[in-house]
C-alpha positions as CSV (number, residue, x, y, z in Angstrom):
1,M,-22.2,-35.8,-1.7
2,S,-23.5,-39.4,-1.8
3,K,-26.1,-40.1,-4.4
4,A,-28.6,-40.8,-1.5
5,E,-28.0,-37.2,0.2
6,N,-29.9,-34.1,-0.9
7,Q,-28.1,-30.9,-1.4
8,N,-27.9,-30.1,2.5
9,R,-26.1,-33.6,3.0
10,Q,-28.9,-34.9,4.8
11,P,-29.7,-38.6,4.0
12,H,-32.7,-39.1,2.2
13,P,-35.3,-41.5,3.7
14,R,-35.7,-43.7,0.6
15,A,-33.7,-44.9,-2.3
16,P,-33.4,-42.5,-5.1
17,F,-35.9,-42.4,-8.1
18,R,-33.8,-43.0,-11.4
19,L,-34.9,-41.4,-14.7
20,G,-33.4,-42.1,-17.9
21,V,-33.3,-39.6,-20.8
22,W,-32.6,-40.8,-24.3
23,C,-30.4,-38.0,-26.1
24,D,-28.7,-39.7,-28.9
25,Y,-30.6,-39.2,-32.1
26,H,-27.8,-39.9,-34.8
27,G,-26.0,-37.6,-32.7
28,T,-26.4,-35.9,-29.0
29,L,-29.2,-33.3,-28.6
30,T,-27.7,-30.2,-27.6
31,P,-28.8,-27.4,-25.3
32,Y,-28.7,-24.8,-28.1
33,G,-31.6,-25.8,-30.4
34,G,-34.8,-27.6,-30.9
35,I,-36.0,-30.2,-28.5
36,G,-32.4,-30.3,-26.9
37,V,-33.4,-27.1,-25.2
38,F,-36.3,-28.4,-23.5
39,V,-34.6,-31.7,-22.5
40,Y,-31.7,-29.9,-20.9
41,N,-33.9,-27.4,-19.1
42,L,-36.0,-30.3,-17.7
43,V,-32.9,-32.5,-16.7
44,E,-31.7,-29.1,-15.1
45,G,-34.9,-28.4,-13.3
46,I,-35.0,-32.2,-12.2
47,L,-31.2,-32.0,-10.5
48,E,-32.2,-28.7,-8.8
49,L,-35.0,-30.7,-6.9
50,D,-34.3,-31.4,-3.3
51,E,-35.4,-35.0,-4.1
52,A,-33.4,-38.4,-4.1
53,V,-33.3,-38.5,-7.8
54,E,-30.6,-39.5,-10.3
55,V,-30.5,-39.1,-13.9
56,V,-29.1,-41.1,-16.6
57,L,-28.5,-39.6,-20.1
58,L,-28.0,-41.8,-23.0
59,I,-25.5,-39.8,-25.2
60,Q,-23.4,-40.4,-28.2
61,A,-20.1,-41.7,-27.1
62,G,-17.4,-39.0,-27.3
63,E,-19.6,-36.1,-26.9
64,E,-19.5,-35.7,-23.0
65,Q,-18.6,-32.1,-23.5
66,L,-22.3,-31.2,-24.3
67,V,-23.6,-32.0,-21.1
68,S,-20.5,-30.6,-18.9
69,R,-22.9,-28.0,-17.4
70,L,-25.5,-30.6,-16.3
71,Q,-22.3,-32.4,-14.7
72,R,-21.1,-29.4,-12.7
73,I,-24.5,-28.8,-11.1
74,A,-25.6,-32.6,-10.7
75,H,-23.3,-33.1,-7.7
76,G,-22.7,-36.6,-8.6
77,R,-26.5,-37.6,-9.5
78,L,-25.9,-37.4,-13.3
79,E,-24.6,-40.6,-14.9
80,L,-23.8,-40.9,-18.7
81,A,-24.1,-43.7,-20.9
82,G,-23.1,-44.2,-24.6
83,R,-24.9,-46.9,-26.9
84,L,-21.5,-48.4,-27.2
85,F,-21.4,-49.2,-23.7
86,V,-25.2,-49.9,-23.0
87,G,-26.9,-53.1,-24.1
88,L,-29.7,-51.7,-26.1
89,G,-32.3,-54.4,-24.7
90,R,-31.2,-53.8,-21.3
91,L,-31.8,-50.0,-21.4
92,W,-34.9,-50.2,-23.3
93,P,-36.6,-53.9,-23.8
94,G,-38.0,-54.1,-27.3
95,A,-35.7,-51.0,-28.6
96,I,-34.3,-52.9,-31.2
97,N,-37.5,-54.1,-32.7
98,E,-39.2,-50.7,-32.4
99,G,-36.4,-49.2,-34.0
100,A,-36.6,-51.2,-36.9
101,G,-40.2,-50.6,-37.5
102,E,-41.1,-54.3,-37.0
103,D,-44.3,-55.3,-35.3
104,R,-44.0,-57.3,-32.1
């Protein structure tokens, strides 16, 4: 299925909405406890929508197995990004300064 198709393989009339979710807080959030339960349920619900939507999860490199269930249900609409491979400033402008607690 193309990212621009719905679950019935019909083309969406518009470009997909792309949503990024930051799941790397000194380790990838897990679907088994804390706020990770909410995040994974939210992403699963979004992926079940019959809408042109793509999800990008920023996870800790090497922890892809934590999101394998989401990958199975996403039908190609889930992209994984690790901080080692994503320029922090490109993903979230100003994140370096905000993360360091500096004023802008």
